C-alpha positions as CSV (number, residue, x, y, z in Angstrom):
1,M,44.0,-12.2,28.9
2,S,43.4,-8.6,29.8
3,G,40.5,-7.1,28.1
4,T,37.3,-5.2,28.8
5,Q,34.7,-7.8,30.4
6,W,31.1,-7.7,30.3
7,P,29.3,-7.0,33.6
8,R,28.2,-10.6,35.0
9,V,25.9,-9.3,37.3
10,L,22.9,-6.6,36.2
11,D,21.6,-3.5,37.7
12,M,18.4,-5.6,38.7
13,T,16.7,-5.7,41.7
14,E,15.8,-8.7,43.6
15,D,11.6,-7.4,42.7
16,D,12.9,-7.6,39.2
17,S,14.4,-10.8,39.7
18,K,12.0,-12.8,41.0
19,K,9.8,-11.3,38.4
20,A,12.0,-12.1,35.2
21,L,12.3,-15.7,36.9
22,R,8.2,-16.2,37.0
23,S,8.0,-15.2,33.5
24,I,10.7,-17.7,32.6
25,E,8.8,-20.3,34.3
26,L,5.4,-19.7,32.6
27,V,7.2,-19.4,29.0
28,A,8.4,-22.5,29.8
29,Y,6.0,-24.6,31.2
30,S,3.8,-23.3,28.3
31,S,6.2,-24.4,25.6
32,V,6.6,-28.5,26.9
33,V,2.2,-28.4,26.7
34,S,2.6,-26.8,23.8
35,A,5.0,-29.4,22.3
36,F,2.9,-32.3,24.6
37,R,0.1,-31.3,22.2
38,A,1.6,-31.5,19.1
39,Q,2.8,-35.2,19.6
40,G,-0.3,-36.5,20.3
41,D,-2.7,-37.5,22.7
42,L,-1.9,-37.2,26.2
43,T,-0.4,-40.4,27.8
44,D,0.9,-41.5,31.0
45,Q,4.2,-40.7,30.8
46,K,3.5,-37.3,29.6
47,S,0.9,-36.8,32.2
48,K,3.7,-37.6,35.2
49,L,6.3,-35.6,33.5
50,L,3.3,-32.8,33.3
51,T,3.1,-33.4,37.2
52,H,6.4,-33.3,38.3
53,L,7.2,-30.0,36.4
54,R,4.4,-28.7,37.6
55,E,5.9,-28.7,41.4
56,L,9.6,-27.6,40.4
57,L,8.1,-24.5,38.6
58,G,5.5,-23.7,40.8
59,I,2.4,-24.0,38.6
60,S,-0.8,-24.3,40.2
61,G,-3.6,-26.6,38.9
62,D,-5.6,-23.5,37.4
63,R,-2.8,-22.7,35.6
64,H,-2.2,-26.0,34.0
65,R,-6.1,-26.5,32.9
66,A,-5.6,-22.9,31.1
67,E,-2.3,-23.9,29.5
68,V,-3.9,-26.9,28.4
69,R,-7.3,-25.5,27.0
70,R,-5.0,-23.2,25.2
71,S,-3.3,-25.8,23.6
72,V,-6.3,-28.0,22.8
73,N,-7.6,-24.5,20.9
74,D,-4.9,-23.7,19.5
75,E,-5.0,-24.1,15.8
76,K,-1.6,-25.0,14.7
77,L,-1.0,-27.5,17.3
78,S,-4.5,-29.5,16.8
79,T,-3.3,-29.8,12.6
80,I,0.1,-30.6,13.4
81,A,-1.1,-33.6,15.5
82,F,-3.5,-34.4,12.8
83,H,-1.0,-35.3,10.5
84,L,1.4,-36.8,12.6
85,T,-1.3,-39.4,14.9
86,G,-4.7,-38.6,13.0
87,Q,-8.2,-38.0,14.0
88,N,-8.3,-39.2,17.9
89,H,-5.8,-36.8,19.1
90,E,-7.4,-34.8,22.1
91,G,-9.6,-37.1,23.9
92,Q,-7.3,-37.2,26.8
93,W,-6.3,-33.3,26.3
94,L,-10.2,-32.3,26.7
95,V,-10.3,-34.5,30.2
96,E,-7.3,-32.9,31.2
97,G,-8.3,-29.3,31.1
98,R,-12.1,-29.9,31.5
99,R,-13.1,-27.2,34.8
100,L,-14.1,-28.3,38.1
101,A,-16.6,-25.5,37.9
102,P,-18.5,-24.5,35.0
103,L,-18.9,-21.0,34.5
104,S,-21.6,-18.8,35.7
105,E,-23.1,-16.7,33.0
106,R,-22.2,-13.1,32.9
107,L,-24.8,-10.2,32.9
108,T,-25.5,-7.9,30.3
109,L,-23.7,-4.8,30.6
110,H,-26.0,-1.8,30.2
111,T,-24.5,1.6,29.3
112,A,-25.0,4.9,27.6
113,Y,-23.5,3.4,24.3
114,S,-25.6,0.3,24.2
115,S,-28.1,1.1,21.9
116,L,-25.7,2.7,19.7
117,A,-23.6,-0.2,20.0
118,Q,-26.2,-2.9,19.2
119,Q,-27.6,-0.7,16.0
120,S,-24.2,-0.4,14.5
121,A,-23.3,-3.9,14.9
122,N,-27.3,-4.9,13.4
123,V,-26.2,-2.5,10.4
124,Q,-22.7,-4.6,10.4
125,A,-24.3,-7.6,10.3
126,N,-27.0,-7.0,7.5
127,K,-23.5,-6.0,5.5
128,N,-22.1,-8.9,6.3
129,A,-24.8,-10.9,5.0
130,L,-25.1,-9.7,1.4
131,L,-21.2,-10.7,1.4
132,P,-20.4,-14.0,-0.8
133,Q,-18.7,-17.2,1.5
134,P,-15.2,-17.1,1.8
135,S,-14.9,-20.2,-0.7
136,L,-16.6,-18.1,-3.4
137,T,-14.4,-14.8,-2.7
138,G,-11.4,-16.3,-5.2
139,N,-10.2,-14.2,-8.3
140,K,-9.4,-16.9,-11.0
141,E,-10.0,-14.0,-13.7
142,Q,-6.3,-13.9,-15.6
143,M,-4.6,-10.6,-14.1
144,A,-3.1,-7.7,-16.1
145,K,0.9,-7.7,-16.0
146,P,2.3,-5.5,-14.1
147,G,3.1,-2.1,-15.5
148,T,0.5,-2.6,-18.3
149,L,-2.8,-0.1,-18.7
150,S,-5.9,-1.5,-19.7
151,N,-6.8,1.3,-21.7
152,P,-3.1,3.6,-23.0
153,P,-3.8,7.3,-22.3
154,A,-4.2,8.9,-26.0
155,V,-1.4,10.8,-26.8
156,S,-2.5,14.8,-27.7
157,Q,-1.4,16.2,-30.7
158,P,0.0,18.9,-30.6
159,M,-1.8,22.2,-30.8
160,T,-1.7,24.9,-33.3
161,P,-2.8,28.4,-33.1
162,A,-6.2,29.0,-34.6
163,N,-6.4,30.8,-38.0
164,T,-2.5,30.7,-38.1
165,T,-1.1,29.9,-41.5
166,S,2.7,29.4,-41.8
167,S,4.8,29.9,-45.3
168,I,8.6,28.9,-46.5
169,I,10.5,31.7,-48.1
170,S,13.1,30.5,-50.6
171,P,16.5,30.6,-49.2
172,A,18.2,33.7,-50.4
173,L,21.8,33.6,-51.9
174,S,24.5,34.7,-49.9
175,S,28.0,37.2,-50.4
176,S,29.7,33.4,-51.4
177,G,26.9,32.5,-53.5
178,T,25.4,29.8,-51.0
179,P,21.9,29.5,-50.6
180,S,21.3,30.3,-46.6
181,A,19.3,28.2,-44.4
182,P,15.1,28.6,-45.3
183,V,13.1,31.1,-43.3
184,T,9.7,30.4,-41.7
185,K,6.8,33.2,-42.2
186,F,3.6,33.0,-40.3
187,S,1.3,35.1,-41.8
188,R,-1.0,36.8,-39.3
189,S,-4.6,36.1,-39.6
190,R,-6.9,39.0,-39.9
191,S,-9.5,39.0,-36.8
192,P,-13.1,40.1,-37.5
193,N,-12.3,43.3,-35.5
194,T,-9.4,44.8,-37.5
195,N,-7.9,46.0,-34.3
196,I,-6.8,42.5,-33.1
197,V,-4.1,40.4,-34.6
198,L,-3.9,36.7,-33.2
199,L,-0.4,36.1,-33.2
200,P,1.3,32.4,-33.9
201,S,1.6,31.7,-30.2
202,G,-2.3,32.0,-29.8
203,T,-2.0,35.4,-28.1
204,S,-4.5,38.0,-29.0
205,I,-3.1,41.8,-29.4
206,H,-5.5,44.7,-29.4
207,I,-3.6,47.3,-31.8
208,K,-4.5,51.3,-31.6
209,G,-5.4,52.5,-34.6
210,G,-6.0,49.9,-36.8
211,L,-4.1,47.2,-38.9
212,N,-2.4,47.8,-42.2
213,L,-1.1,44.8,-43.4
214,D,-0.5,46.7,-46.9
215,E,1.5,49.0,-45.0
216,D,3.5,46.1,-42.7
217,E,4.4,43.8,-46.2
218,D,5.7,46.7,-48.3
219,I,8.3,47.6,-45.2
220,T,9.4,44.3,-45.1
221,G,10.0,44.2,-49.0
222,A,11.8,47.4,-48.1
223,K,14.1,45.5,-45.8
224,R,14.5,43.0,-47.7
225,R,15.8,45.2,-51.0
226,R,18.5,46.7,-48.9
227,I,19.9,43.6,-47.3
228,A,20.2,41.9,-50.8
229,S,21.7,45.6,-51.8
230,T,24.4,45.8,-48.7
231,E,25.4,41.8,-49.4
232,S,26.2,43.0,-53.0
233,R,28.8,45.5,-52.0
């Protein structure tokens, strides 16, 4: 079958191949130790198989014991072994992973930031001491349903201009005799200062020379009479 074939050999050097192989061997041995640890205690058959794998995969004794200690301290593996085999499941693993020589005590490092680090650690330790235990931090109160508010915001009422009144003028008759739509008339309130007019929008306007409301009403009446006479013609 003809077609484009993927290359069977990647662009890797010999050193890259050795590193990749070593990584695969370490992961394989670690996975086998984890599987045996989850099955329960270390038996003679498992021990012989691990010894054979160490020779095939080139695992040193120190690496073997480090992997055993890792599997013993793994909480997930310990939980699986506990539910499958019971409590006595780590005796031989502890013996297999013990160190040949105990670790020497490490000296405390002192740097320019040691005092600051110690002070910060003490402050944080005091804060942690005041916190409740993890078993007491459960929230047993019924949580509010998502999308609801405990205190819904009040609906704001529409604002109306202060000192402003409105009146509805009766509909006037058109030339055909049918009443037209009513017209709303806003009366402008007189400010304490006669030169200031407050509009329905709430804006105040200063008028030079004062404000004569009676003259405005006469002008409005004259305009209304002219409109009525025009319609009658």
